[in-house]
ChimeraX commands (.cxc) that place a marker at each C-alpha (Angstrom):
marker #1 position 100.91,66.08,96.96 radius 0.5
marker #1 position 97.12,66.45,97.09 radius 0.5
marker #1 position 97.40,69.30,99.59 radius 0.5
marker #1 position 99.71,71.22,97.28 radius 0.5
marker #1 position 97.28,70.81,94.38 radius 0.5
marker #1 position 94.38,71.91,96.58 radius 0.5
marker #1 position 96.34,74.99,97.71 radius 0.5
marker #1 position 97.21,75.83,94.10 radius 0.5
marker #1 position 93.55,75.59,93.08 radius 0.5
marker #1 position 92.50,77.81,95.99 radius 0.5
marker #1 position 95.18,80.34,95.06 radius 0.5
marker #1 position 94.05,80.31,91.43 radius 0.5
marker #1 position 90.45,80.90,92.47 radius 0.5
marker #1 position 91.45,83.74,94.77 radius 0.5
marker #1 position 93.62,85.34,92.05 radius 0.5
marker #1 position 90.70,85.25,89.62 radius 0.5
marker #1 position 88.44,86.84,92.23 radius 0.5
marker #1 position 90.96,89.60,92.93 radius 0.5
marker #1 position 91.37,90.27,89.19 radius 0.5
marker #1 position 87.61,90.77,88.87 radius 0.5
marker #1 position 87.54,93.07,91.91 radius 0.5
marker #1 position 90.40,95.14,90.50 radius 0.5
marker #1 position 88.31,95.86,87.42 radius 0.5
marker #1 position 85.83,97.68,89.66 radius 0.5
marker #1 position 88.42,99.84,91.41 radius 0.5
marker #1 position 89.55,103.21,90.10 radius 0.5
marker #1 position 92.68,105.30,90.58 radius 0.5
marker #1 position 93.21,108.84,89.38 radius 0.5
marker #1 position 96.27,111.00,88.94 radius 0.5
marker #1 position 96.97,114.48,87.68 radius 0.5
marker #1 position 100.07,116.17,86.32 radius 0.5
marker #1 position 100.96,119.69,85.35 radius 0.5
marker #1 position 99.22,121.18,88.34 radius 0.5
marker #1 position 95.99,119.41,87.45 radius 0.5
marker #1 position 96.05,120.38,83.77 radius 0.5
marker #1 position 96.04,116.71,82.70 radius 0.5
marker #1 position 94.04,114.11,84.63 radius 0.5
marker #1 position 94.08,110.38,83.98 radius 0.5
marker #1 position 91.89,107.64,85.46 radius 0.5
marker #1 position 92.57,103.90,85.34 radius 0.5
marker #1 position 91.02,100.78,86.79 radius 0.5
marker #1 position 92.85,98.23,88.93 radius 0.5
marker #1 position 93.52,96.08,85.86 radius 0.5
marker #1 position 95.68,98.84,84.36 radius 0.5
marker #1 position 93.08,99.91,81.80 radius 0.5
marker #1 position 93.07,103.64,81.13 radius 0.5
marker #1 position 89.48,104.81,81.52 radius 0.5
marker #1 position 89.67,108.53,80.95 radius 0.5
marker #1 position 92.03,111.37,80.03 radius 0.5
marker #1 position 91.02,114.99,80.63 radius 0.5
marker #1 position 93.03,117.98,79.40 radius 0.5
marker #1 position 92.45,121.47,80.76 radius 0.5
marker #1 position 91.19,123.99,78.23 radius 0.5
marker #1 position 93.95,126.27,79.50 radius 0.5
marker #1 position 96.54,124.29,77.52 radius 0.5
marker #1 position 94.59,123.34,74.39 radius 0.5
marker #1 position 92.10,125.01,72.09 radius 0.5
marker #1 position 88.56,124.19,73.31 radius 0.5
marker #1 position 87.40,122.87,69.93 radius 0.5
marker #1 position 90.39,120.48,69.77 radius 0.5
marker #1 position 90.28,119.21,73.36 radius 0.5
marker #1 position 87.79,116.38,72.80 radius 0.5
marker #1 position 89.62,114.96,69.79 radius 0.5
marker #1 position 93.01,115.22,71.54 radius 0.5
marker #1 position 91.65,113.46,74.64 radius 0.5
marker #1 position 90.19,110.66,72.48 radius 0.5
marker #1 position 93.44,110.23,70.53 radius 0.5
marker #1 position 95.53,110.12,73.69 radius 0.5
marker #1 position 93.17,107.63,75.31 radius 0.5
marker #1 position 93.24,105.35,72.25 radius 0.5
marker #1 position 97.04,105.59,71.98 radius 0.5
marker #1 position 97.67,104.85,75.64 radius 0.5
marker #1 position 95.22,101.93,75.61 radius 0.5
marker #1 position 96.93,100.44,72.54 radius 0.5
marker #1 position 100.38,100.81,74.11 radius 0.5
marker #1 position 99.22,99.06,77.28 radius 0.5
marker #1 position 97.59,96.29,75.22 radius 0.5
marker #1 position 100.79,95.68,73.28 radius 0.5
marker #1 position 102.84,95.71,76.48 radius 0.5
marker #1 position 100.55,93.10,78.05 radius 0.5
marker #1 position 100.72,90.93,74.92 radius 0.5
marker #1 position 104.52,91.09,75.01 radius 0.5
marker #1 position 104.58,90.20,78.73 radius 0.5
marker #1 position 102.17,87.29,78.15 radius 0.5
marker #1 position 104.30,85.98,75.28 radius 0.5
marker #1 position 107.51,86.19,77.30 radius 0.5
marker #1 position 105.94,84.61,80.39 radius 0.5
marker #1 position 104.39,81.85,78.28 radius 0.5
marker #1 position 107.85,80.98,76.97 radius 0.5
marker #1 position 109.11,80.86,80.56 radius 0.5
marker #1 position 106.26,78.71,81.90 radius 0.5
marker #1 position 106.23,76.34,78.94 radius 0.5
marker #1 position 102.71,77.33,77.94 radius 0.5
marker #1 position 101.15,76.48,81.32 radius 0.5
marker #1 position 98.05,78.57,81.95 radius 0.5
marker #1 position 98.92,80.46,85.13 radius 0.5
marker #1 position 96.32,83.18,85.73 radius 0.5
marker #1 position 97.71,86.64,86.27 radius 0.5
marker #1 position 101.22,85.79,85.12 radius 0.5
marker #1 position 100.87,87.52,81.75 radius 0.5
marker #1 position 99.62,90.72,83.37 radius 0.5
marker #1 position 102.54,91.59,85.59 radius 0.5
marker #1 position 102.42,95.10,87.00 radius 0.5
marker #1 position 104.90,97.63,85.71 radius 0.5
marker #1 position 108.09,98.11,87.73 radius 0.5
marker #1 position 107.51,101.80,88.09 radius 0.5
marker #1 position 104.16,103.46,88.39 radius 0.5
marker #1 position 103.50,107.16,88.57 radius 0.5
marker #1 position 102.29,108.88,91.68 radius 0.5
marker #1 position 98.61,108.20,92.30 radius 0.5
marker #1 position 96.60,111.00,93.85 radius 0.5
marker link #1:1,2 radius 0.2
marker link #1:2,3 radius 0.2
marker link #1:3,4 radius 0.2
marker link #1:4,5 radius 0.2
marker link #1:5,6 radius 0.2
marker link #1:6,7 radius 0.2
marker link #1:7,8 radius 0.2
marker link #1:8,9 radius 0.2
marker link #1:9,10 radius 0.2
marker link #1:10,11 radius 0.2
marker link #1:11,12 radius 0.2
marker link #1:12,13 radius 0.2
marker link #1:13,14 radius 0.2
marker link #1:14,15 radius 0.2
marker link #1:15,16 radius 0.2
marker link #1:16,17 radius 0.2
marker link #1:17,18 radius 0.2
marker link #1:18,19 radius 0.2
marker link #1:19,20 radius 0.2
marker link #1:20,21 radius 0.2
marker link #1:21,22 radius 0.2
marker link #1:22,23 radius 0.2
marker link #1:23,24 radius 0.2
marker link #1:24,25 radius 0.2
marker link #1:25,26 radius 0.2
marker link #1:26,27 radius 0.2
marker link #1:27,28 radius 0.2
marker link #1:28,29 radius 0.2
marker link #1:29,30 radius 0.2
marker link #1:30,31 radius 0.2
marker link #1:31,32 radius 0.2
marker link #1:32,33 radius 0.2
marker link #1:33,34 radius 0.2
marker link #1:34,35 radius 0.2
marker link #1:35,36 radius 0.2
marker link #1:36,37 radius 0.2
marker link #1:37,38 radius 0.2
marker link #1:38,39 radius 0.2
marker link #1:39,40 radius 0.2
marker link #1:40,41 radius 0.2
marker link #1:41,42 radius 0.2
marker link #1:42,43 radius 0.2
marker link #1:43,44 radius 0.2
marker link #1:44,45 radius 0.2
marker link #1:45,46 radius 0.2
marker link #1:46,47 radius 0.2
marker link #1:47,48 radius 0.2
marker link #1:48,49 radius 0.2
marker link #1:49,50 radius 0.2
marker link #1:50,51 radius 0.2
marker link #1:51,52 radius 0.2
marker link #1:52,53 radius 0.2
marker link #1:53,54 radius 0.2
marker link #1:54,55 radius 0.2
marker link #1:55,56 radius 0.2
marker link #1:56,57 radius 0.2
marker link #1:57,58 radius 0.2
marker link #1:58,59 radius 0.2
marker link #1:59,60 radius 0.2
marker link #1:60,61 radius 0.2
marker link #1:61,62 radius 0.2
marker link #1:62,63 radius 0.2
marker link #1:63,64 radius 0.2
marker link #1:64,65 radius 0.2
marker link #1:65,66 radius 0.2
marker link #1:66,67 radius 0.2
marker link #1:67,68 radius 0.2
marker link #1:68,69 radius 0.2
marker link #1:69,70 radius 0.2
marker link #1:70,71 radius 0.2
marker link #1:71,72 radius 0.2
marker link #1:72,73 radius 0.2
marker link #1:73,74 radius 0.2
marker link #1:74,75 radius 0.2
marker link #1:75,76 radius 0.2
marker link #1:76,77 radius 0.2
marker link #1:77,78 radius 0.2
marker link #1:78,79 radius 0.2
marker link #1:79,80 radius 0.2
marker link #1:80,81 radius 0.2
marker link #1:81,82 radius 0.2
marker link #1:82,83 radius 0.2
marker link #1:83,84 radius 0.2
marker link #1:84,85 radius 0.2
marker link #1:85,86 radius 0.2
marker link #1:86,87 radius 0.2
marker link #1:87,88 radius 0.2
marker link #1:88,89 radius 0.2
marker link #1:89,90 radius 0.2
marker link #1:90,91 radius 0.2
marker link #1:91,92 radius 0.2
marker link #1:92,93 radius 0.2
marker link #1:93,94 radius 0.2
marker link #1:94,95 radius 0.2
marker link #1:95,96 radius 0.2
marker link #1:96,97 radius 0.2
marker link #1:97,98 radius 0.2
marker link #1:98,99 radius 0.2
marker link #1:99,100 radius 0.2
marker link #1:100,101 radius 0.2
marker link #1:101,102 radius 0.2
marker link #1:102,103 radius 0.2
marker link #1:103,104 radius 0.2
marker link #1:104,105 radius 0.2
marker link #1:105,106 radius 0.2
marker link #1:106,107 radius 0.2
marker link #1:107,108 radius 0.2
marker link #1:108,109 radius 0.2
marker link #1:109,110 radius 0.2
marker link #1:110,111 radius 0.2
view
């Protein structure tokens, strides 16, 4: 029984380390032939949204990018909160690191 507990503690420590490392990694994607570019970190936080001036008025681009970034970040936050709540109900409130932040089933193509 002690070996199982030791393995669980090692796994928890490794999961925490990986979560921290993921925060320092970055992925980027583009859609519309590069007209919209989005960057995220490995913890599924959206870091940046860029919209080509070819598809939006130059004076409105900054505000639109900021609004999209805020909206996407809020949607992801709410999704994570929902997942954490549902997983907490399943695990009986046990604190299992990483369980509330399950990755989405389908992720877009990453360039």
